[in-house]
mmJSON file of the N, C-alpha and C atoms, coordinates in Angstrom:
{"data_MODEL":{"atom_site":{
"group_PDB":["ATOM","ATOM","ATOM","ATOM","ATOM","ATOM","ATOM","ATOM","ATOM","ATOM","ATOM","ATOM","ATOM","ATOM","ATOM","ATOM","ATOM","ATOM","ATOM","ATOM","ATOM","ATOM","ATOM","ATOM","ATOM","ATOM","ATOM","ATOM","ATOM","ATOM","ATOM","ATOM","ATOM","ATOM","ATOM","ATOM","ATOM","ATOM","ATOM","ATOM","ATOM","ATOM","ATOM","ATOM","ATOM","ATOM","ATOM","ATOM","ATOM","ATOM","ATOM","ATOM","ATOM","ATOM","ATOM","ATOM","ATOM","ATOM","ATOM","ATOM","ATOM","ATOM","ATOM","ATOM","ATOM","ATOM","ATOM","ATOM","ATOM","ATOM","ATOM","ATOM","ATOM","ATOM","ATOM","ATOM","ATOM","ATOM","ATOM","ATOM","ATOM","ATOM","ATOM","ATOM","ATOM","ATOM","ATOM"],
"id":[1,2,3,4,5,6,7,8,9,10,11,12,13,14,15,16,17,18,19,20,21,22,23,24,25,26,27,28,29,30,31,32,33,34,35,36,37,38,39,40,41,42,43,44,45,46,47,48,49,50,51,52,53,54,55,56,57,58,59,60,61,62,63,64,65,66,67,68,69,70,71,72,73,74,75,76,77,78,79,80,81,82,83,84,85,86,87],
"type_symbol":["N","C","C","N","C","C","N","C","C","N","C","C","N","C","C","N","C","C","N","C","C","N","C","C","N","C","C","N","C","C","N","C","C","N","C","C","N","C","C","N","C","C","N","C","C","N","C","C","N","C","C","N","C","C","N","C","C","N","C","C","N","C","C","N","C","C","N","C","C","N","C","C","N","C","C","N","C","C","N","C","C","N","C","C","N","C","C"],
"label_atom_id":["N","CA","C","N","CA","C","N","CA","C","N","CA","C","N","CA","C","N","CA","C","N","CA","C","N","CA","C","N","CA","C","N","CA","C","N","CA","C","N","CA","C","N","CA","C","N","CA","C","N","CA","C","N","CA","C","N","CA","C","N","CA","C","N","CA","C","N","CA","C","N","CA","C","N","CA","C","N","CA","C","N","CA","C","N","CA","C","N","CA","C","N","CA","C","N","CA","C","N","CA","C"],
"label_alt_id":[null,null,null,null,null,null,null,null,null,null,null,null,null,null,null,null,null,null,null,null,null,null,null,null,null,null,null,null,null,null,null,null,null,null,null,null,null,null,null,null,null,null,null,null,null,null,null,null,null,null,null,null,null,null,null,null,null,null,null,null,null,null,null,null,null,null,null,null,null,null,null,null,null,null,null,null,null,null,null,null,null,null,null,null,null,null,null],
"label_comp_id":["MET","MET","MET","ASN","ASN","ASN","LEU","LEU","LEU","GLN","GLN","GLN","GLU","GLU","GLU","LEU","LEU","LEU","THR","THR","THR","THR","THR","THR","ARG","ARG","ARG","LEU","LEU","LEU","HIS","HIS","HIS","THR","THR","THR","ILE","ILE","ILE","ARG","ARG","ARG","ASP","ASP","ASP","ASN","ASN","ASN","ASN","ASN","ASN","THR","THR","THR","TRP","TRP","TRP","ARG","ARG","ARG","GLY","GLY","GLY","PHE","PHE","PHE","HIS","HIS","HIS","SER","SER","SER","PRO","PRO","PRO","LYS","LYS","LYS","ASN","ASN","ASN","LEU","LEU","LEU","ALA","ALA","ALA"],
"label_asym_id":["A","A","A","A","A","A","A","A","A","A","A","A","A","A","A","A","A","A","A","A","A","A","A","A","A","A","A","A","A","A","A","A","A","A","A","A","A","A","A","A","A","A","A","A","A","A","A","A","A","A","A","A","A","A","A","A","A","A","A","A","A","A","A","A","A","A","A","A","A","A","A","A","A","A","A","A","A","A","A","A","A","A","A","A","A","A","A"],
"label_entity_id":["1","1","1","1","1","1","1","1","1","1","1","1","1","1","1","1","1","1","1","1","1","1","1","1","1","1","1","1","1","1","1","1","1","1","1","1","1","1","1","1","1","1","1","1","1","1","1","1","1","1","1","1","1","1","1","1","1","1","1","1","1","1","1","1","1","1","1","1","1","1","1","1","1","1","1","1","1","1","1","1","1","1","1","1","1","1","1"],
"label_seq_id":[1,1,1,2,2,2,3,3,3,4,4,4,5,5,5,6,6,6,7,7,7,8,8,8,9,9,9,10,10,10,11,11,11,12,12,12,13,13,13,14,14,14,15,15,15,16,16,16,17,17,17,18,18,18,19,19,19,20,20,20,21,21,21,22,22,22,23,23,23,24,24,24,25,25,25,26,26,26,27,27,27,28,28,28,29,29,29],
"pdbx_PDB_ins_code":[null,null,null,null,null,null,null,null,null,null,null,null,null,null,null,null,null,null,null,null,null,null,null,null,null,null,null,null,null,null,null,null,null,null,null,null,null,null,null,null,null,null,null,null,null,null,null,null,null,null,null,null,null,null,null,null,null,null,null,null,null,null,null,null,null,null,null,null,null,null,null,null,null,null,null,null,null,null,null,null,null,null,null,null,null,null,null],
"Cartn_x":[-24.346,-25.69,-26.189,-26.645,-27.171,-28.692,-29.275,-30.718,-31.518,-31.056,-31.783,-31.838,-30.716,-30.678,-31.59,-31.566,-32.413,-33.885,-34.24,-35.624,-36.083,-35.217,-35.562,-35.802,-34.951,-35.106,-36.387,-36.682,-37.905,-39.138,-39.103,-40.227,-40.394,-39.276,-39.346,-39.964,-39.531,-40.087,-41.57,-41.912,-43.319,-44.164,-43.672,-44.425,-44.595,-43.598,-43.645,-44.473,-44.573,-45.203,-46.446,-46.321,-47.421,-48.656,-48.466,-49.613,-50.334,-49.571,-50.168,-50.81,-50.228,-50.696,-51.858,-51.919,-52.889,-53.89,-53.617,-54.501,-55.035,-56.252,-56.872,-57.498,-57.743,-58.331,-59.61,-60.452,-61.715,-61.473,-60.369,-60.052,-59.496,-58.897,-58.331,-59.386,-60.473,-61.507,-62.258],
"Cartn_y":[-21.561,-21.582,-23.026,-23.421,-24.773,-24.773,-25.95,-26.084,-25.35,-25.417,-24.755,-23.249,-22.672,-21.228,-20.849,-21.664,-21.398,-21.486,-22.517,-22.688,-21.509,-21.074,-19.939,-18.689,-18.472,-17.287,-17.366,-18.537,-18.705,-18.474,-18.954,-18.743,-17.272,-16.562,-15.13,-14.385,-14.72,-14.084,-14.407,-15.656,-16.073,-15.297,-15.2,-14.506,-13.033,-12.439,-11.015,-10.719,-11.659,-11.392,-12.237,-13.54,-14.432,-14.174,-14.053,-13.847,-12.559,-11.532,-10.248,-10.296,-11.108,-11.136,-12.081,-13.179,-14.218,-14.51,-14.023,-14.331,-13.043,-12.714,-11.557,-11.991,-11.06,-11.402,-12.215,-11.919,-12.654,-14.122,-14.41,-15.791,-16.551,-15.833,-16.483,-16.727,-15.972,-16.078,-17.409],
"Cartn_z":[-9.274,-8.665,-8.597,-7.438,-7.294,-7.426,-7.399,-7.615,-6.548,-5.304,-4.216,-4.434,-4.855,-5.094,-6.251,-7.302,-8.457,-8.082,-7.33,-6.894,-6.053,-5.143,-4.289,-5.121,-6.113,-6.96,-7.77,-8.298,-9.073,-8.215,-6.986,-6.081,-5.751,-5.586,-5.298,-6.467,-7.676,-8.868,-8.99,-8.744,-8.817,-7.82,-6.597,-5.558,-5.892,-6.536,-6.843,-8.084,-9.004,-10.282,-10.542,-10.422,-10.781,-9.932,-8.637,-7.761,-8.113,-8.418,-8.751,-10.135,-11.023,-12.394,-12.634,-11.887,-12.205,-11.098,-9.9,-8.783,-8.169,-8.495,-7.861,-6.541,-5.632,-4.327,-4.444,-5.419,-5.545,-5.9,-6.601,-6.938,-5.745,-4.805,-3.628,-2.563,-2.611,-1.585,-1.712],
"occupancy":[1.0,1.0,1.0,1.0,1.0,1.0,1.0,1.0,1.0,1.0,1.0,1.0,1.0,1.0,1.0,1.0,1.0,1.0,1.0,1.0,1.0,1.0,1.0,1.0,1.0,1.0,1.0,1.0,1.0,1.0,1.0,1.0,1.0,1.0,1.0,1.0,1.0,1.0,1.0,1.0,1.0,1.0,1.0,1.0,1.0,1.0,1.0,1.0,1.0,1.0,1.0,1.0,1.0,1.0,1.0,1.0,1.0,1.0,1.0,1.0,1.0,1.0,1.0,1.0,1.0,1.0,1.0,1.0,1.0,1.0,1.0,1.0,1.0,1.0,1.0,1.0,1.0,1.0,1.0,1.0,1.0,1.0,1.0,1.0,1.0,1.0,1.0],
"B_iso_or_equiv":[0.0,0.0,0.0,0.0,0.0,0.0,0.0,0.0,0.0,0.0,0.0,0.0,0.0,0.0,0.0,0.0,0.0,0.0,0.0,0.0,0.0,0.0,0.0,0.0,0.0,0.0,0.0,0.0,0.0,0.0,0.0,0.0,0.0,0.0,0.0,0.0,0.0,0.0,0.0,0.0,0.0,0.0,0.0,0.0,0.0,0.0,0.0,0.0,0.0,0.0,0.0,0.0,0.0,0.0,0.0,0.0,0.0,0.0,0.0,0.0,0.0,0.0,0.0,0.0,0.0,0.0,0.0,0.0,0.0,0.0,0.0,0.0,0.0,0.0,0.0,0.0,0.0,0.0,0.0,0.0,0.0,0.0,0.0,0.0,0.0,0.0,0.0],
"pdbx_formal_charge":[null,null,null,null,null,null,null,null,null,null,null,null,null,null,null,null,null,null,null,null,null,null,null,null,null,null,null,null,null,null,null,null,null,null,null,null,null,null,null,null,null,null,null,null,null,null,null,null,null,null,null,null,null,null,null,null,null,null,null,null,null,null,null,null,null,null,null,null,null,null,null,null,null,null,null,null,null,null,null,null,null,null,null,null,null,null,null],
"auth_seq_id":[1,1,1,2,2,2,3,3,3,4,4,4,5,5,5,6,6,6,7,7,7,8,8,8,9,9,9,10,10,10,11,11,11,12,12,12,13,13,13,14,14,14,15,15,15,16,16,16,17,17,17,18,18,18,19,19,19,20,20,20,21,21,21,22,22,22,23,23,23,24,24,24,25,25,25,26,26,26,27,27,27,28,28,28,29,29,29],
"auth_comp_id":["MET","MET","MET","ASN","ASN","ASN","LEU","LEU","LEU","GLN","GLN","GLN","GLU","GLU","GLU","LEU","LEU","LEU","THR","THR","THR","THR","THR","THR","ARG","ARG","ARG","LEU","LEU","LEU","HIS","HIS","HIS","THR","THR","THR","ILE","ILE","ILE","ARG","ARG","ARG","ASP","ASP","ASP","ASN","ASN","ASN","ASN","ASN","ASN","THR","THR","THR","TRP","TRP","TRP","ARG","ARG","ARG","GLY","GLY","GLY","PHE","PHE","PHE","HIS","HIS","HIS","SER","SER","SER","PRO","PRO","PRO","LYS","LYS","LYS","ASN","ASN","ASN","LEU","LEU","LEU","ALA","ALA","ALA"],
"auth_asym_id":["A","A","A","A","A","A","A","A","A","A","A","A","A","A","A","A","A","A","A","A","A","A","A","A","A","A","A","A","A","A","A","A","A","A","A","A","A","A","A","A","A","A","A","A","A","A","A","A","A","A","A","A","A","A","A","A","A","A","A","A","A","A","A","A","A","A","A","A","A","A","A","A","A","A","A","A","A","A","A","A","A","A","A","A","A","A","A"],
"auth_atom_id":["N","CA","C","N","CA","C","N","CA","C","N","CA","C","N","CA","C","N","CA","C","N","CA","C","N","CA","C","N","CA","C","N","CA","C","N","CA","C","N","CA","C","N","CA","C","N","CA","C","N","CA","C","N","CA","C","N","CA","C","N","CA","C","N","CA","C","N","CA","C","N","CA","C","N","CA","C","N","CA","C","N","CA","C","N","CA","C","N","CA","C","N","CA","C","N","CA","C","N","CA","C"],
"pdbx_PDB_model_num":[1,1,1,1,1,1,1,1,1,1,1,1,1,1,1,1,1,1,1,1,1,1,1,1,1,1,1,1,1,1,1,1,1,1,1,1,1,1,1,1,1,1,1,1,1,1,1,1,1,1,1,1,1,1,1,1,1,1,1,1,1,1,1,1,1,1,1,1,1,1,1,1,1,1,1,1,1,1,1,1,1,1,1,1,1,1,1]
}}}
């Protein structure tokens, strides 16, 4: 696995979990 693949996977995990866990709609508004 190269750095690009790792970064992509981390971003996918972040998008699937972090946004749902730490950013509610009211915080994004």
